[in-house]
mmCIF file of the N, C-alpha and C atoms, coordinates in Angstrom:
data_MODEL
# 
_entry.id   MODEL 
# 
loop_
_atom_site.group_PDB 
_atom_site.id 
_atom_site.type_symbol 
_atom_site.label_atom_id 
_atom_site.label_alt_id 
_atom_site.label_comp_id 
_atom_site.label_asym_id 
_atom_site.label_entity_id 
_atom_site.label_seq_id 
_atom_site.pdbx_PDB_ins_code 
_atom_site.Cartn_x 
_atom_site.Cartn_y 
_atom_site.Cartn_z 
_atom_site.occupancy 
_atom_site.B_iso_or_equiv 
_atom_site.pdbx_formal_charge 
_atom_site.auth_seq_id 
_atom_site.auth_comp_id 
_atom_site.auth_asym_id 
_atom_site.auth_atom_id 
_atom_site.pdbx_PDB_model_num 
ATOM 1   N N  . MET A 1 1  ? 67.680 7.311   -6.825  1.00 0.00 ? 1  MET A N  1 
ATOM 2   C CA . MET A 1 1  ? 67.015 7.429   -8.106  1.00 0.00 ? 1  MET A CA 1 
ATOM 3   C C  . MET A 1 1  ? 68.024 7.096   -9.207  1.00 0.00 ? 1  MET A C  1 
ATOM 4   N N  . LEU A 1 2  ? 67.609 6.260   -10.147 1.00 0.00 ? 2  LEU A N  1 
ATOM 5   C CA . LEU A 1 2  ? 68.462 5.838   -11.253 1.00 0.00 ? 2  LEU A CA 1 
ATOM 6   C C  . LEU A 1 2  ? 67.942 6.419   -12.570 1.00 0.00 ? 2  LEU A C  1 
ATOM 7   N N  . TYR A 1 3  ? 68.857 6.661   -13.489 1.00 0.00 ? 3  TYR A N  1 
ATOM 8   C CA . TYR A 1 3  ? 68.478 7.090   -14.826 1.00 0.00 ? 3  TYR A CA 1 
ATOM 9   C C  . TYR A 1 3  ? 68.198 5.871   -15.696 1.00 0.00 ? 3  TYR A C  1 
ATOM 10  N N  . ILE A 1 4  ? 67.456 6.060   -16.785 1.00 0.00 ? 4  ILE A N  1 
ATOM 11  C CA . ILE A 1 4  ? 67.066 4.973   -17.669 1.00 0.00 ? 4  ILE A CA 1 
ATOM 12  C C  . ILE A 1 4  ? 68.291 4.261   -18.242 1.00 0.00 ? 4  ILE A C  1 
ATOM 13  N N  . ASN A 1 5  ? 69.385 4.980   -18.478 1.00 0.00 ? 5  ASN A N  1 
ATOM 14  C CA . ASN A 1 5  ? 70.597 4.347   -18.999 1.00 0.00 ? 5  ASN A CA 1 
ATOM 15  C C  . ASN A 1 5  ? 71.202 3.382   -17.989 1.00 0.00 ? 5  ASN A C  1 
ATOM 16  N N  . GLU A 1 6  ? 71.117 3.705   -16.705 1.00 0.00 ? 6  GLU A N  1 
ATOM 17  C CA . GLU A 1 6  ? 71.598 2.799   -15.669 1.00 0.00 ? 6  GLU A CA 1 
ATOM 18  C C  . GLU A 1 6  ? 70.726 1.556   -15.604 1.00 0.00 ? 6  GLU A C  1 
ATOM 19  N N  . LEU A 1 7  ? 69.421 1.712   -15.846 1.00 0.00 ? 7  LEU A N  1 
ATOM 20  C CA . LEU A 1 7  ? 68.520 0.571   -15.910 1.00 0.00 ? 7  LEU A CA 1 
ATOM 21  C C  . LEU A 1 7  ? 68.946 -0.361  -17.037 1.00 0.00 ? 7  LEU A C  1 
ATOM 22  N N  . ARG A 1 8  ? 69.254 0.197   -18.192 1.00 0.00 ? 8  ARG A N  1 
ATOM 23  C CA . ARG A 1 8  ? 69.693 -0.628  -19.321 1.00 0.00 ? 8  ARG A CA 1 
ATOM 24  C C  . ARG A 1 8  ? 70.993 -1.356  -19.002 1.00 0.00 ? 8  ARG A C  1 
ATOM 25  N N  . ASN A 1 9  ? 71.890 -0.709  -18.270 1.00 0.00 ? 9  ASN A N  1 
ATOM 26  C CA . ASN A 1 9  ? 73.132 -1.372  -17.870 1.00 0.00 ? 9  ASN A CA 1 
ATOM 27  C C  . ASN A 1 9  ? 72.857 -2.550  -16.950 1.00 0.00 ? 9  ASN A C  1 
ATOM 28  N N  . ILE A 1 10 ? 71.908 -2.399  -16.035 1.00 0.00 ? 10 ILE A N  1 
ATOM 29  C CA . ILE A 1 10 ? 71.542 -3.491  -15.135 1.00 0.00 ? 10 ILE A CA 1 
ATOM 30  C C  . ILE A 1 10 ? 70.922 -4.635  -15.927 1.00 0.00 ? 10 ILE A C  1 
ATOM 31  N N  . LEU A 1 11 ? 70.072 -4.320  -16.896 1.00 0.00 ? 11 LEU A N  1 
ATOM 32  C CA . LEU A 1 11 ? 69.451 -5.361  -17.713 1.00 0.00 ? 11 LEU A CA 1 
ATOM 33  C C  . LEU A 1 11 ? 70.497 -6.126  -18.520 1.00 0.00 ? 11 LEU A C  1 
ATOM 34  N N  . ASN A 1 12 ? 71.489 -5.439  -19.026 1.00 0.00 ? 12 ASN A N  1 
ATOM 35  C CA . ASN A 1 12 ? 72.531 -6.080  -19.834 1.00 0.00 ? 12 ASN A CA 1 
ATOM 36  C C  . ASN A 1 12 ? 73.545 -6.850  -19.005 1.00 0.00 ? 12 ASN A C  1 
ATOM 37  N N  . SER A 1 13 ? 73.575 -6.634  -17.696 1.00 0.00 ? 13 SER A N  1 
ATOM 38  C CA . SER A 1 13 ? 74.582 -7.271  -16.841 1.00 0.00 ? 13 SER A CA 1 
ATOM 39  C C  . SER A 1 13 ? 74.310 -8.748  -16.586 1.00 0.00 ? 13 SER A C  1 
ATOM 40  N N  . LYS A 1 14 ? 73.099 -9.218  -16.857 1.00 0.00 ? 14 LYS A N  1 
ATOM 41  C CA . LYS A 1 14 ? 72.708 -10.620 -16.643 1.00 0.00 ? 14 LYS A CA 1 
ATOM 42  C C  . LYS A 1 14 ? 72.776 -11.031 -15.175 1.00 0.00 ? 14 LYS A C  1 
ATOM 43  N N  . LYS A 1 15 ? 72.633 -10.064 -14.263 1.00 0.00 ? 15 LYS A N  1 
ATOM 44  C CA . LYS A 1 15 ? 72.620 -10.354 -12.828 1.00 0.00 ? 15 LYS A CA 1 
ATOM 45  C C  . LYS A 1 15 ? 71.184 -10.322 -12.318 1.00 0.00 ? 15 LYS A C  1 
ATOM 46  N N  . GLU A 1 16 ? 70.945 -11.004 -11.213 1.00 0.00 ? 16 GLU A N  1 
ATOM 47  C CA . GLU A 1 16 ? 69.615 -11.092 -10.620 1.00 0.00 ? 16 GLU A CA 1 
ATOM 48  C C  . GLU A 1 16 ? 69.226 -9.763  -9.963  1.00 0.00 ? 16 GLU A C  1 
ATOM 49  N N  . PHE A 1 17 ? 67.951 -9.389  -10.108 1.00 0.00 ? 17 PHE A N  1 
ATOM 50  C CA . PHE A 1 17 ? 67.457 -8.148  -9.514  1.00 0.00 ? 17 PHE A CA 1 
ATOM 51  C C  . PHE A 1 17 ? 65.969 -8.277  -9.220  1.00 0.00 ? 17 PHE A C  1 
ATOM 52  N N  . ASN A 1 18 ? 65.436 -7.310  -8.503  1.00 0.00 ? 18 ASN A N  1 
ATOM 53  C CA . ASN A 1 18 ? 64.003 -7.188  -8.222  1.00 0.00 ? 18 ASN A CA 1 
ATOM 54  C C  . ASN A 1 18 ? 63.511 -5.926  -8.913  1.00 0.00 ? 18 ASN A C  1 
ATOM 55  N N  . CYS A 1 19 ? 62.290 -5.961  -9.442  1.00 0.00 ? 19 CYS A N  1 
ATOM 56  C CA . CYS A 1 19 ? 61.751 -4.763  -10.085 1.00 0.00 ? 19 CYS A CA 1 
ATOM 57  C C  . CYS A 1 19 ? 60.238 -4.747  -9.987  1.00 0.00 ? 19 CYS A C  1 
ATOM 58  N N  . ARG A 1 20 ? 59.683 -3.594  -10.310 1.00 0.00 ? 20 ARG A N  1 
ATOM 59  C CA . ARG A 1 20 ? 58.235 -3.403  -10.381 1.00 0.00 ? 20 ARG A CA 1 
ATOM 60  C C  . ARG A 1 20 ? 57.922 -2.810  -11.748 1.00 0.00 ? 20 ARG A C  1 
ATOM 61  N N  . VAL A 1 21 ? 56.862 -3.335  -12.385 1.00 0.00 ? 21 VAL A N  1 
ATOM 62  C CA . VAL A 1 21 ? 56.536 -2.984  -13.769 1.00 0.00 ? 21 VAL A CA 1 
ATOM 63  C C  . VAL A 1 21 ? 55.059 -2.631  -13.866 1.00 0.00 ? 21 VAL A C  1 
ATOM 64  N N  . TRP A 1 22 ? 54.754 -1.568  -14.612 1.00 0.00 ? 22 TRP A N  1 
ATOM 65  C CA . TRP A 1 22 ? 53.356 -1.249  -14.919 1.00 0.00 ? 22 TRP A CA 1 
ATOM 66  C C  . TRP A 1 22 ? 52.902 -2.142  -16.063 1.00 0.00 ? 22 TRP A C  1 
ATOM 67  N N  . LEU A 1 23 ? 51.721 -2.731  -15.927 1.00 0.00 ? 23 LEU A N  1 
ATOM 68  C CA . LEU A 1 23 ? 51.134 -3.528  -16.997 1.00 0.00 ? 23 LEU A CA 1 
ATOM 69  C C  . LEU A 1 23 ? 50.185 -2.661  -17.815 1.00 0.00 ? 23 LEU A C  1 
ATOM 70  N N  . SER A 1 24 ? 49.769 -3.153  -18.970 1.00 0.00 ? 24 SER A N  1 
ATOM 71  C CA . SER A 1 24 ? 48.880 -2.379  -19.840 1.00 0.00 ? 24 SER A CA 1 
ATOM 72  C C  . SER A 1 24 ? 47.516 -2.143  -19.196 1.00 0.00 ? 24 SER A C  1 
ATOM 73  N N  . THR A 1 25 ? 47.157 -2.961  -18.213 1.00 0.00 ? 25 THR A N  1 
ATOM 74  C CA . THR A 1 25 ? 45.878 -2.796  -17.525 1.00 0.00 ? 25 THR A CA 1 
ATOM 75  C C  . THR A 1 25 ? 45.953 -1.766  -16.406 1.00 0.00 ? 25 THR A C  1 
ATOM 76  N N  . GLY A 1 26 ? 47.156 -1.252  -16.128 1.00 0.00 ? 26 GLY A N  1 
ATOM 77  C CA . GLY A 1 26 ? 47.335 -0.288  -15.054 1.00 0.00 ? 26 GLY A CA 1 
ATOM 78  C C  . GLY A 1 26 ? 47.762 -0.927  -13.751 1.00 0.00 ? 26 GLY A C  1 
ATOM 79  N N  . GLU A 1 27 ? 47.785 -2.253  -13.714 1.00 0.00 ? 27 GLU A N  1 
ATOM 80  C CA . GLU A 1 27 ? 48.219 -2.958  -12.510 1.00 0.00 ? 27 GLU A CA 1 
ATOM 81  C C  . GLU A 1 27 ? 49.743 -2.927  -12.410 1.00 0.00 ? 27 GLU A C  1 
ATOM 82  N N  . ILE A 1 28 ? 50.233 -3.237  -11.233 1.00 0.00 ? 28 ILE A N  1 
ATOM 83  C CA . ILE A 1 28 ? 51.672 -3.287  -11.002 1.00 0.00 ? 28 ILE A CA 1 
ATOM 84  C C  . ILE A 1 28 ? 52.082 -4.730  -10.782 1.00 0.00 ? 28 ILE A C  1 
ATOM 85  N N  . MET A 1 29 ? 53.067 -5.182  -11.562 1.00 0.00 ? 29 MET A N  1 
ATOM 86  C CA . MET A 1 29 ? 53.600 -6.525  -11.409 1.00 0.00 ? 29 MET A CA 1 
ATOM 87  C C  . MET A 1 29 ? 54.913 -6.433  -10.639 1.00 0.00 ? 29 MET A C  1 
ATOM 88  N N  . VAL A 1 30 ? 55.006 -7.189  -9.557  1.00 0.00 ? 30 VAL A N  1 
ATOM 89  C CA . VAL A 1 30 ? 56.219 -7.231  -8.749  1.00 0.00 ? 30 VAL A CA 1 
ATOM 90  C C  . VAL A 1 30 ? 57.038 -8.425  -9.208  1.00 0.00 ? 30 VAL A C  1 
ATOM 91  N N  . CYS A 1 31 ? 58.258 -8.164  -9.626  1.00 0.00 ? 31 CYS A N  1 
ATOM 92  C CA . CYS A 1 31 ? 59.142 -9.215  -10.134 1.00 0.00 ? 31 CYS A CA 1 
ATOM 93  C C  . CYS A 1 31 ? 60.304 -9.385  -9.162  1.00 0.00 ? 31 CYS A C  1 
ATOM 94  N N  . ASN A 1 32 ? 60.295 -10.492 -8.428  1.00 0.00 ? 32 ASN A N  1 
ATOM 95  C CA . ASN A 1 32 ? 61.364 -10.776 -7.483  1.00 0.00 ? 32 ASN A CA 1 
ATOM 96  C C  . ASN A 1 32 ? 62.296 -11.831 -8.058  1.00 0.00 ? 32 ASN A C  1 
ATOM 97  N N  . LYS A 1 33 ? 63.582 -11.618 -7.896  1.00 0.00 ? 33 LYS A N  1 
ATOM 98  C CA . LYS A 1 33 ? 64.614 -12.553 -8.347  1.00 0.00 ? 33 LYS A CA 1 
ATOM 99  C C  . LYS A 1 33 ? 64.457 -12.882 -9.823  1.00 0.00 ? 33 LYS A C  1 
ATOM 100 N N  . VAL A 1 34 ? 64.626 -11.864 -10.669 1.00 0.00 ? 34 VAL A N  1 
ATOM 101 C CA . VAL A 1 34 ? 64.557 -12.054 -12.117 1.00 0.00 ? 34 VAL A CA 1 
ATOM 102 C C  . VAL A 1 34 ? 65.902 -11.738 -12.755 1.00 0.00 ? 34 VAL A C  1 
ATOM 103 N N  . VAL A 1 35 ? 66.096 -12.293 -13.951 1.00 0.00 ? 35 VAL A N  1 
ATOM 104 C CA . VAL A 1 35 ? 67.283 -12.044 -14.753 1.00 0.00 ? 35 VAL A CA 1 
ATOM 105 C C  . VAL A 1 35 ? 66.814 -11.678 -16.147 1.00 0.00 ? 35 VAL A C  1 
ATOM 106 N N  . CYS A 1 36 ? 67.406 -10.663 -16.735 1.00 0.00 ? 36 CYS A N  1 
ATOM 107 C CA . CYS A 1 36 ? 67.068 -10.287 -18.103 1.00 0.00 ? 36 CYS A CA 1 
ATOM 108 C C  . CYS A 1 36 ? 67.828 -11.211 -19.050 1.00 0.00 ? 36 CYS A C  1 
ATOM 109 N N  . THR A 1 37 ? 67.088 -12.033 -19.815 1.00 0.00 ? 37 THR A N  1 
ATOM 110 C CA . THR A 1 37 ? 67.734 -12.967 -20.728 1.00 0.00 ? 37 THR A CA 1 
ATOM 111 C C  . THR A 1 37 ? 68.031 -12.339 -22.082 1.00 0.00 ? 37 THR A C  1 
ATOM 112 N N  . SER A 1 38 ? 67.256 -11.343 -22.469 1.00 0.00 ? 38 SER A N  1 
ATOM 113 C CA . SER A 1 38 ? 67.536 -10.634 -23.718 1.00 0.00 ? 38 SER A CA 1 
ATOM 114 C C  . SER A 1 38 ? 66.892 -9.263  -23.682 1.00 0.00 ? 38 SER A C  1 
ATOM 115 N N  . ASN A 1 39 ? 67.540 -8.319  -24.343 1.00 0.00 ? 39 ASN A N  1 
ATOM 116 C CA . ASN A 1 39 ? 67.090 -6.938  -24.376 1.00 0.00 ? 39 ASN A CA 1 
ATOM 117 C C  . ASN A 1 39 ? 67.050 -6.521  -25.842 1.00 0.00 ? 39 ASN A C  1 
ATOM 118 N N  . TYR A 1 40 ? 65.893 -6.130  -26.333 1.00 0.00 ? 40 TYR A N  1 
ATOM 119 C CA . TYR A 1 40 ? 65.727 -5.818  -27.743 1.00 0.00 ? 40 TYR A CA 1 
ATOM 120 C C  . TYR A 1 40 ? 65.782 -4.314  -27.990 1.00 0.00 ? 40 TYR A C  1 
ATOM 121 N N  . HIS A 1 41 ? 66.131 -3.956  -29.205 1.00 0.00 ? 41 HIS A N  1 
ATOM 122 C CA . HIS A 1 41 ? 66.230 -2.548  -29.587 1.00 0.00 ? 41 HIS A CA 1 
ATOM 123 C C  . HIS A 1 41 ? 64.866 -1.877  -29.657 1.00 0.00 ? 41 HIS A C  1 
ATOM 124 N N  . LYS A 1 42 ? 63.800 -2.646  -29.742 1.00 0.00 ? 42 LYS A N  1 
ATOM 125 C CA . LYS A 1 42 ? 62.453 -2.078  -29.812 1.00 0.00 ? 42 LYS A CA 1 
ATOM 126 C C  . LYS A 1 42 ? 61.930 -1.662  -28.449 1.00 0.00 ? 42 LYS A C  1 
ATOM 127 N N  . GLY A 1 43 ? 62.732 -1.847  -27.404 1.00 0.00 ? 43 GLY A N  1 
ATOM 128 C CA . GLY A 1 43 ? 62.330 -1.382  -26.089 1.00 0.00 ? 43 GLY A CA 1 
ATOM 129 C C  . GLY A 1 43 ? 61.699 -2.434  -25.206 1.00 0.00 ? 43 GLY A C  1 
ATOM 130 N N  . THR A 1 44 ? 61.871 -3.718  -25.526 1.00 0.00 ? 44 THR A N  1 
ATOM 131 C CA . THR A 1 44 ? 61.334 -4.778  -24.689 1.00 0.00 ? 44 THR A CA 1 
ATOM 132 C C  . THR A 1 44 ? 62.474 -5.605  -24.109 1.00 0.00 ? 44 THR A C  1 
ATOM 133 N N  . ALA A 1 45 ? 62.157 -6.329  -23.050 1.00 0.00 ? 45 ALA A N  1 
ATOM 134 C CA . ALA A 1 45 ? 63.137 -7.208  -22.414 1.00 0.00 ? 45 ALA A CA 1 
ATOM 135 C C  . ALA A 1 45 ? 62.425 -8.469  -21.952 1.00 0.00 ? 45 ALA A C  1 
ATOM 136 N N  . ASN A 1 46 ? 63.117 -9.593  -22.042 1.00 0.00 ? 46 ASN A N  1 
ATOM 137 C CA . ASN A 1 46 ? 62.590 -10.851 -21.520 1.00 0.00 ? 46 ASN A CA 1 
ATOM 138 C C  . ASN A 1 46 ? 63.141 -11.046 -20.122 1.00 0.00 ? 46 ASN A C  1 
ATOM 139 N N  . LEU A 1 47 ? 62.240 -11.185 -19.152 1.00 0.00 ? 47 LEU A N  1 
ATOM 140 C CA . LEU A 1 47 ? 62.640 -11.379 -17.763 1.00 0.00 ? 47 LEU A CA 1 
ATOM 141 C C  . LEU A 1 47 ? 62.377 -12.828 -17.367 1.00 0.00 ? 47 LEU A C  1 
ATOM 142 N N  . LEU A 1 48 ? 63.410 -13.494 -16.877 1.00 0.00 ? 48 LEU A N  1 
ATOM 143 C CA . LEU A 1 48 ? 63.314 -14.871 -16.418 1.00 0.00 ? 48 LEU A CA 1 
ATOM 144 C C  . LEU A 1 48 ? 63.190 -14.872 -14.904 1.00 0.00 ? 48 LEU A C  1 
ATOM 145 N N  . PHE A 1 49 ? 62.075 -15.401 -14.402 1.00 0.00 ? 49 PHE A N  1 
ATOM 146 C CA . PHE A 1 49 ? 61.880 -15.545 -12.962 1.00 0.00 ? 49 PHE A CA 1 
ATOM 147 C C  . PHE A 1 49 ? 62.670 -16.777 -12.537 1.00 0.00 ? 49 PHE A C  1 
ATOM 148 N N  . THR A 1 50 ? 63.699 -16.600 -11.705 1.00 0.00 ? 50 THR A N  1 
ATOM 149 C CA . THR A 1 50 ? 64.624 -17.692 -11.399 1.00 0.00 ? 50 THR A CA 1 
ATOM 150 C C  . THR A 1 50 ? 63.974 -18.816 -10.603 1.00 0.00 ? 50 THR A C  1 
ATOM 151 N N  . GLU A 1 51 ? 62.966 -18.524 -9.798  1.00 0.00 ? 51 GLU A N  1 
ATOM 152 C CA . GLU A 1 51 ? 62.346 -19.574 -8.992  1.00 0.00 ? 51 GLU A CA 1 
ATOM 153 C C  . GLU A 1 51 ? 61.367 -20.428 -9.797  1.00 0.00 ? 51 GLU A C  1 
ATOM 154 N N  . SER A 1 52 ? 60.540 -19.805 -10.627 1.00 0.00 ? 52 SER A N  1 
ATOM 155 C CA . SER A 1 52 ? 59.522 -20.544 -11.378 1.00 0.00 ? 52 SER A CA 1 
ATOM 156 C C  . SER A 1 52 ? 59.952 -20.866 -12.809 1.00 0.00 ? 52 SER A C  1 
ATOM 157 N N  . ARG A 1 53 ? 61.046 -20.272 -13.284 1.00 0.00 ? 53 ARG A N  1 
ATOM 158 C CA . ARG A 1 53 ? 61.558 -20.433 -14.654 1.00 0.00 ? 53 ARG A CA 1 
ATOM 159 C C  . ARG A 1 53 ? 60.599 -19.883 -15.713 1.00 0.00 ? 53 ARG A C  1 
ATOM 160 N N  . GLU A 1 54 ? 59.669 -19.023 -15.300 1.00 0.00 ? 54 GLU A N  1 
ATOM 161 C CA . GLU A 1 54 ? 58.740 -18.375 -16.216 1.00 0.00 ? 54 GLU A CA 1 
ATOM 162 C C  . GLU A 1 54 ? 59.450 -17.205 -16.894 1.00 0.00 ? 54 GLU A C  1 
ATOM 163 N N  . VAL A 1 55 ? 59.161 -16.980 -18.170 1.00 0.00 ? 55 VAL A N  1 
ATOM 164 C CA . VAL A 1 55 ? 59.731 -15.857 -18.909 1.00 0.00 ? 55 VAL A CA 1 
ATOM 165 C C  . VAL A 1 55 ? 58.598 -14.919 -19.297 1.00 0.00 ? 55 VAL A C  1 
ATOM 166 N N  . ARG A 1 56 ? 58.781 -13.625 -19.008 1.00 0.00 ? 56 ARG A N  1 
ATOM 167 C CA . ARG A 1 56 ? 57.787 -12.605 -19.363 1.00 0.00 ? 56 ARG A CA 1 
ATOM 168 C C  . ARG A 1 56 ? 58.465 -11.522 -20.183 1.00 0.00 ? 56 ARG A C  1 
ATOM 169 N N  . LYS A 1 57 ? 57.813 -11.080 -21.238 1.00 0.00 ? 57 LYS A N  1 
ATOM 170 C CA . LYS A 1 57 ? 58.312 -9.966  -22.037 1.00 0.00 ? 57 LYS A CA 1 
ATOM 171 C C  . LYS A 1 57 ? 57.674 -8.689  -21.519 1.00 0.00 ? 57 LYS A C  1 
ATOM 172 N N  . VAL A 1 58 ? 58.495 -7.706  -21.178 1.00 0.00 ? 58 VAL A N  1 
ATOM 173 C CA . VAL A 1 58 ? 57.992 -6.433  -20.671 1.00 0.00 ? 58 VAL A CA 1 
ATOM 174 C C  . VAL A 1 58 ? 58.622 -5.293  -21.459 1.00 0.00 ? 58 VAL A C  1 
ATOM 175 N N  . ARG A 1 59 ? 57.929 -4.161  -21.476 1.00 0.00 ? 59 ARG A N  1 
ATOM 176 C CA . ARG A 1 59 ? 58.497 -2.961  -22.085 1.00 0.00 ? 59 ARG A CA 1 
ATOM 177 C C  . ARG A 1 59 ? 59.425 -2.312  -21.067 1.00 0.00 ? 59 ARG A C  1 
ATOM 178 N N  . VAL A 1 60 ? 60.619 -1.969  -21.491 1.00 0.00 ? 60 VAL A N  1 
ATOM 179 C CA . VAL A 1 60 ? 61.620 -1.389  -20.596 1.00 0.00 ? 60 VAL A CA 1 
ATOM 180 C C  . VAL A 1 60 ? 61.122 -0.080  -20.005 1.00 0.00 ? 60 VAL A C  1 
ATOM 181 N N  . ILE A 1 61 ? 60.411 0.708   -20.775 1.00 0.00 ? 61 ILE A N  1 
ATOM 182 C CA . ILE A 1 61 ? 59.922 2.001   -20.313 1.00 0.00 ? 61 ILE A CA 1 
ATOM 183 C C  . ILE A 1 61 ? 58.887 1.836   -19.196 1.00 0.00 ? 61 ILE A C  1 
ATOM 184 N N  . CYS A 1 62 ? 58.274 0.648   -19.073 1.00 0.00 ? 62 CYS A N  1 
ATOM 185 C CA . CYS A 1 62 ? 57.271 0.399   -18.038 1.00 0.00 ? 62 CYS A CA 1 
ATOM 186 C C  . CYS A 1 62 ? 57.887 -0.042  -16.714 1.00 0.00 ? 62 CYS A C  1 
ATOM 187 N N  . ILE A 1 63 ? 59.192 -0.285  -16.684 1.00 0.00 ? 63 ILE A N  1 
ATOM 188 C CA . ILE A 1 63 ? 59.859 -0.611  -15.429 1.00 0.00 ? 63 ILE A CA 1 
ATOM 189 C C  . ILE A 1 63 ? 60.083 0.702   -14.692 1.00 0.00 ? 63 ILE A C  1 
ATOM 190 N N  . PHE A 1 64 ? 59.478 0.845   -13.518 1.00 0.00 ? 64 PHE A N  1 
ATOM 191 C CA . PHE A 1 64 ? 59.579 2.116   -12.799 1.00 0.00 ? 64 PHE A CA 1 
ATOM 192 C C  . PHE A 1 64 ? 60.360 2.003   -11.498 1.00 0.00 ? 64 PHE A C  1 
ATOM 193 N N  . GLU A 1 65 ? 60.748 0.792   -11.115 1.00 0.00 ? 65 GLU A N  1 
ATOM 194 C CA . GLU A 1 65 ? 61.526 0.617   -9.897  1.00 0.00 ? 65 GLU A CA 1 
ATOM 195 C C  . GLU A 1 65 ? 62.384 -0.635  -10.040 1.00 0.00 ? 65 GLU A C  1 
ATOM 196 N N  . ILE A 1 66 ? 63.650 -0.526  -9.669  1.00 0.00 ? 66 ILE A N  1 
ATOM 197 C CA . ILE A 1 66 ? 64.547 -1.682  -9.713  1.00 0.00 ? 66 ILE A CA 1 
ATOM 198 C C  . ILE A 1 66 ? 65.410 -1.673  -8.465  1.00 0.00 ? 66 ILE A C  1 
ATOM 199 N N  . ASN A 1 67 ? 65.462 -2.805  -7.789  1.00 0.00 ? 67 ASN A N  1 
ATOM 200 C CA . ASN A 1 67 ? 66.201 -2.944  -6.523  1.00 0.00 ? 67 ASN A CA 1 
ATOM 201 C C  . ASN A 1 67 ? 65.861 -1.816  -5.545  1.00 0.00 ? 67 ASN A C  1 
ATOM 202 N N  . ASP A 1 68 ? 64.582 -1.533  -5.411  1.00 0.00 ? 68 ASP A N  1 
ATOM 203 C CA . ASP A 1 68 ? 64.046 -0.520  -4.481  1.00 0.00 ? 68 ASP A CA 1 
ATOM 204 C C  . ASP A 1 68 ? 64.494 0.905   -4.786  1.00 0.00 ? 68 ASP A C  1 
ATOM 205 N N  . GLU A 1 69 ? 64.878 1.175   -6.029  1.00 0.00 ? 69 GLU A N  1 
ATOM 206 C CA . GLU A 1 69 ? 65.214 2.537   -6.449  1.00 0.00 ? 69 GLU A CA 1 
ATOM 207 C C  . GLU A 1 69 ? 64.334 2.907   -7.646  1.00 0.00 ? 69 GLU A C  1 
ATOM 208 N N  . GLU A 1 70 ? 63.770 4.119   -7.605  1.00 0.00 ? 70 GLU A N  1 
ATOM 209 C CA . GLU A 1 70 ? 62.937 4.587   -8.692  1.00 0.00 ? 70 GLU A CA 1 
ATOM 210 C C  . GLU A 1 70 ? 63.765 4.904   -9.928  1.00 0.00 ? 70 GLU A C  1 
ATOM 211 N N  . ILE A 1 71 ? 63.129 4.768   -11.087 1.00 0.00 ? 71 ILE A N  1 
ATOM 212 C CA . ILE A 1 71 ? 63.790 5.062   -12.358 1.00 0.00 ? 71 ILE A CA 1 
ATOM 213 C C  . ILE A 1 71 ? 63.370 6.452   -12.802 1.00 0.00 ? 71 ILE A C  1 
ATOM 214 N N  . TYR A 1 72 ? 64.339 7.285   -13.123 1.00 0.00 ? 72 TYR A N  1 
ATOM 215 C CA . TYR A 1 72 ? 64.089 8.625   -13.641 1.00 0.00 ? 72 TYR A CA 1 
ATOM 216 C C  . TYR A 1 72 ? 64.226 8.562   -15.150 1.00 0.00 ? 72 TYR A C  1 
ATOM 217 N N  . ILE A 1 73 ? 63.121 8.860   -15.853 1.00 0.00 ? 73 ILE A N  1 
ATOM 218 C CA . ILE A 1 73 ? 63.124 8.743   -17.316 1.00 0.00 ? 73 ILE A CA 1 
ATOM 219 C C  . ILE A 1 73 ? 63.562 10.035  -17.951 1.00 0.00 ? 73 ILE A C  1 
# 
């Protein structure tokens, strides 16, 4: 189990990771092989999918699992 501060450290490291995110619809988005390209003070992060080169903006608080470890808020 990781704390939210450790999650922020992983996002700022610019290294590749896997995560799972809750969407506003209640669905779960599985993000494999992503890199955080930018992290904003408003609580959002841009995730770059390395295989498809797609960029998605997600709320950091909605990330509940990273590299198969749960996030403790």
